[in-house]
C-alpha positions in Angstrom: 0.0 0.0 0.1 2.6 2.6 1.1 4.9 1.6 -1.7 2.2 2.5 -4.2 1.0 5.7 -2.4 4.6 6.9 -2.5 5.5 5.9 -6.0 8.6 4.3 -4.5 9.5 2.1 -7.3 9.0 4.8 -9.9 11.2 7.3 -8.0 13.9 4.9 -7.2 13.8 3.6 -10.8 14.4 7.1 -12.3 17.2 7.7 -9.8 19.0 4.4 -10.9 18.4 2.7 -7.5 16.0 0.0 -8.3 17.1 -2.4 -5.4 17.0 0.5 -2.9 14.6 -0.4 0.0 13.0 2.2 2.2 14.7 0.3 5.1 18.1 1.1 3.5 17.3 4.8 4.3 17.3 4.0 8.0 20.8 2.5 7.9 21.9 5.7 5.9 20.4 8.2 8.3 21.8 6.4 11.3 25.1 6.1 9.9 25.2 9.9 9.0 24.1 10.7 12.5 27.0 8.5 13.9 29.3 10.3 11.6 28.1 13.6 13.0 29.1 12.4 16.4 25.7 11.5 17.8 26.3 9.0 20.6 25.2 5.5 19.8 23.2 5.5 23.0 21.2 8.2 21.6 20.8 6.5 18.4 19.5 3.5 20.0 16.6 5.7 21.5 16.1 7.4 18.2 15.5 3.9 16.6 13.7 2.2 19.5 16.2 -0.8 19.5 16.4 -2.7 22.8 20.2 -3.1 22.6 23.3 -1.0 21.5 24.4 -4.2 19.5 21.2 -3.9 17.2 21.9 -0.3 16.7 25.5 -0.9 15.9 24.5 -3.4 13.0 22.9 -0.3 11.4 26.1 1.7 11.2 28.2 1.4 8.1 31.3 3.8 8.3 32.9 4.5 5.1 36.5 3.4 4.3 37.8 6.9 4.9 36.3 7.1 8.3 38.0 3.9 9.3 41.4 5.2 7.7 40.9 8.4 9.5 40.6 6.7 12.8 43.7 4.8 12.2 45.5 7.9 11.3 44.4 9.5 14.7 45.6 6.6 16.6 49.0 6.6 14.7 49.5 10.4 15.3 48.6 9.8 19.1 51.0 7.1 19.6 53.8 9.0 17.9 53.2 12.1 20.0 55.8 13.2 22.5 53.2 12.1 25.3 53.9 8.5 24.2 56.4 8.0 26.9 53.6 8.2 29.4 51.4 5.7 27.8 51.1 2.4 29.7 49.7 -0.9 28.6 46.7 -2.0 30.7 
């Protein structure tokens, strides 16, 4: 019903995303919010998920975000303060 009322198939077809489902937009929206630094526990409340694990399954960081996180760790480990780092 909703699919027909919104002309979903027609819209995504014209955009070239025939396999896109409305639910995919939920994943995209949550990922964008996470990339904007919205805490995951807030995302859980927004989605109504019962657990953080479920919410985390919705998050799909891009390759650049993962690379950037690694670069931040490298920069931290190479900083002069590194001498004060202790393994726990």
